[in-house]
All heavy atoms as an XYZ file, in Angstrom:
677
protein
N       0.853     -1.164      0.000
C       0.000      0.000      0.000
C       0.902      1.232      0.000
O       1.940      1.264      0.649
C      -0.903      0.001      1.227
C      -1.933      1.053      1.156
S      -3.199      1.079      2.456
C      -3.208     -0.520      3.160
N       0.493      2.234     -0.758
C       1.217      3.503     -0.817
C       0.222      4.625     -1.049
O      -0.780      4.436     -1.747
C       2.236      3.499     -1.960
C       2.932      4.814     -2.094
C       4.042      5.219     -1.417
C       2.536      5.924     -2.904
N       4.361      6.509     -1.769
C       3.449      6.966     -2.686
C       1.482      6.137     -3.794
C       3.359      8.195     -3.312
C       1.386      7.375     -4.429
C       2.327      8.380     -4.194
N       0.508      5.796     -0.475
C      -0.362      6.934     -0.698
C       0.382      8.246     -0.794
O       1.358      8.471     -0.076
N      -0.066      9.096     -1.691
C       0.475     10.445     -1.799
C      -0.081     11.316     -0.675
O       0.544     12.281     -0.262
C       0.130     11.052     -3.156
N      -1.277     10.929     -0.178
C      -1.937     11.632      0.919
C      -3.009     10.707      1.485
O      -3.240      9.624      0.944
C      -2.579     12.929      0.424
O      -3.689     12.647     -0.403
N      -3.684     11.138      2.525
C      -4.762     10.353      3.114
C      -5.964     10.190      2.202
O      -6.831      9.356      2.446
N      -6.010     10.981      1.138
C      -7.121     10.868      0.196
C      -6.643     10.452     -1.199
O      -7.316     10.703     -2.199
C      -7.868     12.198      0.106
O      -6.996     13.213     -0.339
N      -5.480      9.809     -1.254
C      -4.927      9.319     -2.520
C      -4.032      8.120     -2.219
O      -2.806      8.238     -2.166
C      -4.135     10.420     -3.223
C      -3.682     10.031     -4.619
O      -4.190      9.030     -5.169
O      -2.808     10.735     -5.165
N      -4.659      6.940     -2.002
C      -3.945      5.740     -1.557
C      -4.214      4.597     -2.521
O      -5.352      4.408     -2.969
C      -4.402      5.327     -0.137
C      -3.691      4.072      0.328
C      -4.195      6.469      0.853
N      -3.158      3.822     -2.840
C      -3.277      2.646     -3.701
C      -2.894      1.398     -2.912
O      -1.950      1.424     -2.126
C      -2.346      2.751     -4.911
C      -2.777      3.787     -5.901
C      -2.309      5.088     -5.821
C      -3.680      3.471     -6.914
C      -2.714      6.053     -6.733
C      -4.093      4.430     -7.829
C      -3.601      5.709     -7.724
O      -4.018      6.655     -8.624
N      -3.613      0.309     -3.178
C      -3.271     -1.016     -2.651
C      -3.336     -1.986     -3.820
O      -4.196     -1.858     -4.705
C      -4.243     -1.432     -1.550
N      -2.416     -2.952     -3.832
C      -2.311     -3.885     -4.957
C      -2.327     -5.321     -4.466
O      -2.090     -5.586     -3.293
C      -1.031     -3.627     -5.779
C      -1.055     -2.240     -6.392
C       0.222     -3.808     -4.931
N      -2.562     -6.263     -5.412
C      -2.599     -7.664     -5.017
C      -2.661     -8.633     -6.172
O      -2.164     -8.365     -7.267
N      -3.331     -9.716     -5.935
C      -3.390    -10.890     -6.795
C      -4.133    -10.604     -8.096
O      -5.136     -9.888     -8.121
C      -4.080    -11.986     -5.995
C      -4.096    -13.319     -6.591
C      -3.022    -14.108     -6.897
C      -5.251    -14.073     -6.946
N      -3.435    -15.298     -7.416
C      -4.817    -15.305     -7.458
C      -6.614    -13.835     -6.881
C      -5.685    -16.289     -7.911
C      -7.476    -14.810     -7.323
C      -7.007    -16.022     -7.834
N      -3.653    -11.189     -9.205
C      -4.274    -11.104    -10.533
C      -4.531     -9.674    -11.011
O      -5.589     -9.353    -11.552
C      -5.564    -11.893    -10.594
C      -5.330    -13.376    -10.476
C      -6.543    -14.139    -10.950
N      -6.204    -15.554    -10.967
C      -6.315    -16.312    -12.022
N      -6.772    -15.824    -13.140
N      -5.984    -17.575    -11.953
N      -3.542     -8.807    -10.787
C      -3.658     -7.431    -11.256
C      -4.614     -6.574    -10.458
O      -4.973     -5.478    -10.891
N      -5.026     -7.068     -9.293
C      -5.963     -6.297     -8.475
C      -5.306     -5.025     -7.951
O      -4.189     -5.042     -7.438
C      -6.456     -7.138     -7.298
N      -6.012     -3.940     -8.125
C      -5.568     -2.659     -7.595
C      -6.798     -1.879     -7.182
O      -7.811     -1.881     -7.883
C      -4.782     -1.877     -8.640
C      -4.285     -0.530     -8.138
S      -3.369      0.395     -9.386
C      -1.913     -0.616     -9.564
N      -6.703     -1.222     -6.030
C      -7.781     -0.364     -5.568
C      -7.203      0.997     -5.176
O      -6.029      1.110     -4.826
C      -8.570     -0.980     -4.388
C      -9.371     -2.189     -4.843
C      -7.652     -1.349     -3.239
N      -8.042      2.014     -5.266
C      -7.645      3.380     -4.932
C      -8.619      3.936     -3.903
O      -9.834      3.788     -4.036
C      -7.667      4.248     -6.193
C      -7.319      5.668     -5.933
N      -8.268      6.663     -5.907
C      -6.123      6.257     -5.685
C      -7.666      7.816     -5.654
N      -6.366      7.599     -5.524
N      -8.052      4.585     -2.883
C      -8.864      5.233     -1.848
C      -8.805      6.735     -2.069
O      -7.716      7.324     -2.161
C      -8.334      4.882     -0.461
C      -9.135      5.460      0.658
C     -10.412      5.002      0.937
C      -8.619      6.474      1.444
C     -11.165      5.537      1.966
C      -9.355      7.014      2.488
C     -10.624      6.544      2.745
O     -11.357      7.080      3.771
N      -9.954      7.384     -2.177
C     -10.024      8.820     -2.453
C     -10.363      9.658     -1.225
O     -10.711     10.829     -1.335
C     -11.036      9.093     -3.559
C     -12.457      8.728     -3.167
O     -12.709      8.361     -1.991
O     -13.340      8.814     -4.043
N     -10.232      9.051     -0.047
C     -10.566      9.752      1.188
C     -11.959      9.446      1.692
O     -12.280      9.711      2.846
N     -12.788      8.886      0.808
C     -14.157      8.537      1.166
C     -14.425      7.045      1.000
O     -15.082      6.441      1.829
C     -15.147      9.321      0.299
C     -15.031     10.824      0.436
S     -15.783     11.437      1.932
C     -17.491     11.224      1.560
N     -13.930      6.467     -0.105
C     -14.203      5.061     -0.379
C     -13.119      4.470     -1.279
O     -12.360      5.195     -1.928
C     -15.570      4.897     -1.053
O     -15.586      5.554     -2.291
N     -13.073      3.134     -1.305
C     -12.160      2.386     -2.165
C     -12.871      2.069     -3.471
O     -14.051      1.749     -3.474
C     -11.742      1.080     -1.489
C     -10.854      1.268     -0.307
C     -11.242      1.341      0.998
C      -9.437      1.400     -0.314
N     -10.147      1.511      1.807
C      -9.021      1.551      1.021
C      -8.472      1.416     -1.326
C      -7.679      1.704      1.380
C      -7.143      1.570     -0.972
C      -6.760      1.715      0.364
N     -12.133      2.135     -4.586
C     -12.694      1.743     -5.882
C     -11.649      0.961     -6.670
O     -10.445      1.172     -6.520
C     -13.150      2.965     -6.676
O     -12.065      3.841     -6.893
N     -12.135      0.046     -7.512
C     -11.247     -0.773     -8.340
C     -10.598      0.092     -9.416
O     -11.208      1.023     -9.938
C     -12.035     -1.901     -8.986
N      -9.338     -0.249     -9.733
C      -8.574      0.444    -10.764
C      -8.172     -0.577    -11.821
O      -7.713     -1.665    -11.486
C      -7.294      1.076    -10.161
C      -6.413      1.660    -11.248
C      -7.653      2.116     -9.118
N      -8.331     -0.233    -13.085
C      -7.844     -1.089    -14.170
C      -6.421     -0.655    -14.490
O      -6.204      0.352    -15.155
C      -8.725     -0.964    -15.403
C      -8.264     -1.851    -16.547
O      -7.266     -2.588    -16.393
O      -8.898     -1.804    -17.609
N      -5.456     -1.426    -13.988
C      -4.045     -1.093    -14.186
C      -3.468     -1.746    -15.435
O      -2.286     -1.594    -15.724
C      -3.228     -1.487    -12.961
N      -4.276     -2.484    -16.181
C      -3.850     -2.990    -17.468
C      -3.106     -4.310    -17.483
O      -2.454     -4.627    -18.472
N      -3.214     -5.105    -16.416
C      -2.561     -6.414    -16.391
C      -3.351     -7.370    -15.510
O      -4.108     -6.927    -14.639
C      -1.107     -6.321    -15.890
O      -0.480     -7.606    -16.001
C      -1.036     -5.839    -14.453
N      -3.158     -8.666    -15.764
C      -3.722     -9.689    -14.888
C      -2.633    -10.375    -14.076
O      -2.913    -11.308    -13.331
C      -4.521    -10.721    -15.694
C      -5.797    -10.156    -16.234
C      -5.931     -9.879    -17.581
C      -6.860     -9.878    -15.399
C      -7.109     -9.348    -18.087
C      -8.038     -9.345    -15.884
C      -8.164     -9.080    -17.238
N      -1.374     -9.925    -14.230
C      -0.281    -10.466    -13.421
C      -0.420     -9.980    -11.986
O      -0.891     -8.864    -11.738
C       1.081    -10.023    -13.978
C       1.388    -10.649    -15.319
O       0.895    -11.728    -15.628
N       2.180     -9.969    -16.118
N       0.001    -10.833    -11.037
C      -0.050    -10.449     -9.626
C       0.844     -9.245     -9.374
O       1.958     -9.168     -9.893
C       0.430    -11.595     -8.737
C      -0.493    -12.794     -8.755
O      -1.570    -12.731     -9.374
O      -0.124    -13.813     -8.148
N       0.365     -8.313     -8.558
C       1.182     -7.204     -8.078
C       1.712     -7.557     -6.697
O       1.018     -8.188     -5.890
C       0.356     -5.915     -7.953
C       0.053     -5.243     -9.255
C      -1.261     -5.013     -9.628
C       1.066     -4.808    -10.094
C      -1.557     -4.366    -10.815
C       0.778     -4.166    -11.282
C      -0.535     -3.941    -11.648
N       2.932     -7.123     -6.401
C       3.537     -7.366     -5.095
C       3.827     -6.093     -4.321
O       3.983     -6.140     -3.105
C       4.823     -8.175     -5.251
C       4.552     -9.534     -5.833
O       3.645    -10.230     -5.397
N       5.305     -9.916     -6.852
N       3.928     -4.961     -5.008
C       4.260     -3.713     -4.318
C       3.829     -2.521     -5.153
O       3.704     -2.600     -6.375
C       5.759     -3.644     -4.056
N       3.654     -1.399     -4.472
C       3.331     -0.138     -5.127
C       4.080      0.972     -4.402
O       4.256      0.931     -3.180
C       1.801      0.112     -5.147
C       1.222      0.183     -3.749
C       1.443      1.344     -5.956
N       4.580      1.945     -5.163
C       5.304      3.094     -4.612
C       5.146      4.258     -5.568
O       4.993      4.068     -6.772
C       6.795      2.772     -4.464
C       7.605      3.981     -4.089
C       7.773      4.490     -2.850
C       8.309      4.855     -4.980
N       8.545      5.626     -2.899
C       8.887      5.869     -4.218
C       8.490      4.888     -6.355
C       9.646      6.897     -4.761
C       9.242      5.909     -6.911
C       9.823      6.891     -6.107
N       5.188      5.461     -5.042
C       5.111      6.623     -5.902
C       5.999      7.752     -5.437
O       6.358      7.857     -4.264
N       6.381      8.589     -6.394
C       7.139      9.801     -6.098
C       6.187     10.977     -5.902
O       6.594     12.047     -5.506
C       8.116     10.102     -7.237
N       4.909     10.737     -6.176
C       3.878     11.748     -6.044
C       2.616     11.251     -6.710
O       2.608     10.174     -7.314
N       1.568     12.016     -6.640
C       0.273     11.594     -7.171
C       0.321     11.289     -8.664
O      -0.442     10.470     -9.156
C      -0.779     12.660     -6.893
N       1.238     11.894     -9.401
C       1.345     11.677    -10.834
C       2.485     10.791    -11.258
O       2.816     10.735    -12.440
N       3.113     10.091    -10.332
C       4.206      9.163    -10.633
C       4.137      7.972     -9.684
O       4.830      7.938     -8.674
C       5.571      9.841    -10.498
C       6.013     10.525    -11.758
O       5.947      9.882    -12.830
O       6.409     11.694    -11.690
N       3.283      6.997    -10.024
C       3.076      5.828     -9.173
C       3.488      4.584     -9.951
O       3.183      4.464    -11.139
C       1.604      5.717     -8.713
C       1.416      4.530     -7.777
C       1.157      7.011     -8.051
N       4.197      3.670     -9.293
C       4.686      2.445     -9.915
C       4.164      1.240     -9.145
O       4.222      1.217     -7.914
C       6.215      2.395     -9.890
C       6.861      3.532    -10.620
C       7.059      4.754    -10.000
C       7.246      3.381    -11.934
C       7.647      5.812    -10.669
C       7.837      4.429    -12.620
C       8.037      5.647    -11.988
N       3.666      0.231     -9.865
C       3.264     -1.042     -9.270
C       4.080     -2.131     -9.949
O       4.239     -2.130    -11.174
C       1.774     -1.288     -9.464
N       4.625     -3.062     -9.151
C       5.471     -4.131     -9.692
C       4.960     -5.477     -9.240
O       4.272     -5.597     -8.225
C       6.955     -3.961     -9.276
C       7.496     -2.621     -9.750
C       7.135     -4.103     -7.770
N       5.339     -6.544    -10.013
C       4.868     -7.867     -9.642
C       5.453     -8.986    -10.467
O       6.574     -8.904    -10.969
N       4.648    -10.036    -10.637
C       5.070    -11.254    -11.315
C       5.439    -10.999    -12.774
O       4.931    -10.066    -13.401
C       3.958    -12.298    -11.258
C       3.769    -12.867     -9.863
O       4.540    -12.500     -8.953
O       2.838    -13.667     -9.685
N       6.327    -11.881    -13.285
C       6.751    -11.848    -14.692
C       7.355    -10.520    -15.100
O       7.209    -10.072    -16.233
C       5.596    -12.207    -15.604
C       5.055    -13.600    -15.347
C       3.943    -13.932    -16.285
N       3.421    -15.254    -15.944
C       2.197    -15.619    -16.145
N       1.332    -14.802    -16.693
N       1.806    -16.832    -15.812
N       8.020     -9.846    -14.154
C       8.676     -8.580    -14.458
C       7.733     -7.420    -14.676
O       8.110     -6.393    -15.237
N       6.505     -7.561    -14.208
C       5.487     -6.528    -14.425
C       5.846     -5.212    -13.744
O       6.143     -5.183    -12.551
C       4.121     -6.994    -13.890
O       3.721     -8.159    -14.611
C       3.057     -5.916    -14.018
N       5.821     -4.150    -14.532
C       5.894     -2.785    -13.999
C       4.806     -1.984    -14.701
O       4.766     -1.909    -15.920
C       7.243     -2.095    -14.258
C       8.403     -2.874    -13.659
C       7.201     -0.658    -13.701
C       9.775     -2.283    -13.991
N       3.914     -1.407    -13.922
C       2.888     -0.508    -14.446
C       3.148      0.868    -13.840
O       3.482      0.981    -12.653
C       1.493     -0.992    -14.087
C       1.091     -2.313    -14.719
C       0.957     -2.235    -16.219
O       1.808     -2.747    -16.927
N      -0.096     -1.621    -16.695
N       3.003      1.914    -14.644
C       3.259      3.283    -14.199
C       2.008      4.138    -14.402
O       1.375      4.084    -15.452
C       4.426      3.876    -14.994
C       4.675      5.307    -14.677
N       4.392      6.318    -15.569
C       5.167      5.899    -13.570
C       4.717      7.476    -15.019
N       5.185      7.255    -13.806
N       1.691      4.928    -13.384
C       0.585      5.887    -13.467
C       1.180      7.283    -13.583
O       1.978      7.703    -12.742
C      -0.294      5.792    -12.220
C      -1.482      6.718    -12.240
C      -2.494      6.545    -13.164
C      -1.577      7.754    -11.337
C      -3.602      7.392    -13.180
C      -2.674      8.600    -11.338
C      -3.687      8.413    -12.269
N       0.824      8.007    -14.630
C       1.380      9.339    -14.888
C       0.453     10.470    -14.452
O       0.656     11.621    -14.810
C       1.734      9.488    -16.361
C       0.524      9.440    -17.278
O      -0.632      9.373    -16.788
O       0.724      9.466    -18.508
N      -0.552     10.140    -13.676
C      -1.531     11.132    -13.245
C      -2.802     11.100    -14.079
O      -3.815     11.665    -13.696
N      -2.715     10.419    -15.245
C      -3.875     10.311    -16.129
C      -4.261      8.860    -16.386
O      -5.423      8.518    -16.376
C      -3.591     11.009    -17.459
C      -3.403     12.508    -17.346
C      -3.140     13.178    -18.693
N      -2.059     12.576    -19.471
C      -0.758     12.816    -19.301
N      -0.370     13.651    -18.375
N       0.144     12.236    -20.065
N      -3.254      8.003    -16.659
C      -3.534      6.613    -17.023
C      -2.375      5.710    -16.609
O      -1.245      6.169    -16.443
C      -3.751      6.500    -18.531
N      -2.679      4.425    -16.455
C      -1.671      3.395    -16.179
C      -1.150      2.859    -17.505
O      -1.924      2.663    -18.442
C      -2.277      2.251    -15.369
C      -2.546      2.635    -13.958
C      -3.693      3.162    -13.456
C      -1.631      2.547    -12.868
N      -3.554      3.397    -12.115
C      -2.303      3.021    -11.725
C      -0.311      2.094    -12.733
C      -1.691      3.075    -10.474
C       0.291      2.149    -11.486
C      -0.391      2.633    -10.379
N       0.154      2.600    -17.576
C       0.748      2.005    -18.774
C       1.882      1.073    -18.366
O       2.499      1.238    -17.306
C       1.261      3.078    -19.727
O       2.255      3.863    -19.095
N       2.157      0.085    -19.229
C       3.206     -0.896    -18.961
C       4.582     -0.293    -19.223
O       4.754      0.513    -20.138
C       3.003     -2.119    -19.842
N       5.548     -0.701    -18.398
C       6.954     -0.362    -18.609
C       7.715     -1.666    -18.784
O       7.372     -2.671    -18.158
C       7.516      0.409    -17.413
C       6.887      1.766    -17.197
S       7.608      2.627    -15.782
C       9.244      2.972    -16.408
N       8.759     -1.655    -19.587
C       9.579     -2.837    -19.805
C      10.609     -2.957    -18.689
O      11.421     -2.055    -18.493
C      10.286     -2.743    -21.154
C      11.096     -3.981    -21.469
O      10.895     -5.028    -20.830
O      11.949     -3.889    -22.367
N      10.567     -4.075    -17.969
C      11.525     -4.297    -16.887
C      12.785     -5.010    -17.368
O      13.792     -5.025    -16.668
C      10.889     -5.133    -15.772
O      10.647     -6.454    -16.237
N      12.698     -5.647    -18.544
C      13.845     -6.389    -19.049
C      14.018     -7.752    -18.411
O      15.053     -8.395    -18.597
N      13.022     -8.206    -17.645
C      13.108     -9.500    -16.979
C      11.723    -10.127    -16.891
O      10.715     -9.421    -16.967
C      13.706     -9.377    -15.565
O      13.862    -10.684    -15.001
C      12.828     -8.541    -14.644
N      11.694    -11.446    -16.743
C      10.445    -12.149    -16.456
C      10.421    -12.639    -15.013
O       9.512    -13.335    -14.595
C      10.244    -13.330    -17.415
C       9.880    -12.872    -18.810
C      10.816    -12.873    -19.822
C       8.598    -12.407    -19.093
C      10.492    -12.434    -21.093
C       8.261    -11.960    -20.355
C       9.219    -11.977    -21.356
O       8.894    -11.531    -22.606
N      11.436    -12.234    -14.241
C      11.491    -12.593    -12.826
C      10.445    -11.809    -12.056
O      10.038    -10.709    -12.450
C      12.872    -12.283    -12.247
O      13.851    -13.064    -12.874
N      10.020    -12.368    -10.930
C       9.066    -11.686    -10.060
C       9.735    -10.500     -9.390
O      10.827    -10.621     -8.841
C       8.535    -12.660     -8.995
O       7.805    -13.684     -9.664
C       7.634    -11.963     -7.999
N       9.092     -9.357     -9.442
C       9.557     -8.157     -8.750
C       8.786     -8.060     -7.448
O       7.559     -7.990     -7.453
C       9.346     -6.923     -9.628
C      10.004     -6.991    -11.010
C       9.668     -5.739    -11.820
C      11.503     -7.175    -10.903
N       9.500     -8.101     -6.347
C       8.871     -8.181     -5.018
C       8.599     -6.829     -4.374
O       7.796     -6.729     -3.470
C       9.754     -9.005     -4.071
C       9.907    -10.446     -4.490
C       8.646    -11.267     -4.314
O       7.735    -10.839     -3.579
O       8.568    -12.333     -4.914
N       9.328     -5.803     -4.782
C       9.145     -4.513     -4.132
C       9.741     -3.395     -4.952
O      10.528     -3.628     -5.867
N       9.354     -2.185     -4.621
C       9.882     -1.001     -5.298
C       9.855      0.155     -4.312
O       8.950      0.264     -3.488
C       9.064     -0.679     -6.574
C       7.613     -0.398     -6.266
C       9.693      0.440     -7.376
N      10.891      0.975     -4.346
C      10.937      2.166     -3.498
C      11.863      3.172     -4.149
O      12.573      2.858     -5.097
C      11.423      1.851     -2.082
C      12.844      1.372     -2.030
C      13.284      0.078     -2.153
C      14.023      2.173     -1.881
N      14.652      0.033     -2.090
C      15.138      1.307     -1.918
C      14.250      3.535     -1.720
C      16.441      1.752     -1.801
C      15.553      3.974     -1.600
C      16.633      3.093     -1.635
N      11.877      4.365     -3.655
C      12.761      5.393     -4.178
C      12.633      6.671     -3.386
O      11.834      6.766     -2.473
N      13.447      7.635     -3.778
C      13.364      8.954     -3.155
C      12.814      9.990     -4.129
O      12.441     11.072     -3.748
C      14.703      9.380     -2.585
C      15.814      9.490     -3.583
C      17.103      9.898     -2.900
C      18.224     10.022     -3.910
N      19.454     10.453     -3.303
N      12.815      9.629     -5.403
C      12.213     10.452     -6.445
C      11.983      9.565     -7.648
O      12.462      8.429     -7.696
C      13.108     11.632     -6.822
O      14.222     11.188     -7.573
N      11.293     10.057     -8.646
C      11.019      9.241     -9.832
C      12.316      8.862    -10.548
O      12.397      7.842    -11.193
C      10.025      9.958    -10.765
C      10.663     11.154    -11.436
C       9.454      9.008    -11.770
N      13.367      9.658    -10.419
C      14.650      9.366    -11.064
C      15.516      8.412    -10.254
O      16.560      7.971    -10.739
C      15.432     10.662    -11.313
C      14.728     11.560    -12.305
O      14.078     11.037    -13.229
O      14.826     12.787    -12.150
N      15.125      8.094     -9.036
C      15.910      7.221     -8.163
C      15.054      6.104     -7.596
O      14.936      5.919     -6.403
C      16.530      8.031     -7.018
C      17.492      9.041     -7.499
N      17.133     10.334     -7.735
C      18.803      8.940     -7.835
C      18.191     11.008     -8.166
N      19.212     10.188     -8.244
N      14.430      5.340     -8.483
C      13.538      4.241     -8.121
C      14.334      2.936     -8.136
O      15.095      2.688     -9.047
C      12.414      4.207     -9.145
S      11.124      3.048     -8.814
N      14.172      2.099     -7.118
C      14.948      0.881     -6.991
C      14.022     -0.319     -6.861
O      13.084     -0.309     -6.064
C      15.865      0.940     -5.737
C      16.605     -0.353     -5.557
C      16.818      2.122     -5.841
N      14.283     -1.387     -7.655
C      13.534     -2.644     -7.552
C      14.193     -3.517     -6.502
O      15.412     -3.633     -6.455
C      13.548     -3.342     -8.912
C      13.197     -4.813     -8.797
O      12.218     -5.114     -8.090
O      13.915     -5.630     -9.376
N      13.404     -4.143     -5.668
C      13.917     -5.046     -4.648
C      13.708     -6.503     -5.009
O      13.806     -7.370     -4.164
C      13.233     -4.758     -3.300
C      13.455     -3.356     -2.749
C      12.636     -3.156     -1.487
C      14.918     -3.108     -2.477
N      13.437     -6.814     -6.271
C      13.148     -8.159     -6.714
C      14.333     -9.062     -6.838
O      15.455     -8.802     -6.725
């Protein structure tokens, strides 16, 4: 689970499941994959990354989720960083 604020929180899970909390309620998000997610992290509301099985990386740019090439089919277990330019995979 990761949030830019108390009214902008993402949680991820099995089979591409992702939900977003807007401060009032949780809603399903179509992140564009059916691969399991293992972690989510963001540098801000417009730079959110979710990682998971088969090298899955999905990025949210503030408007839409899109796939990024990880260069691997290995499971990515975690992601963190201090800014969008300094993001580290823990897989």
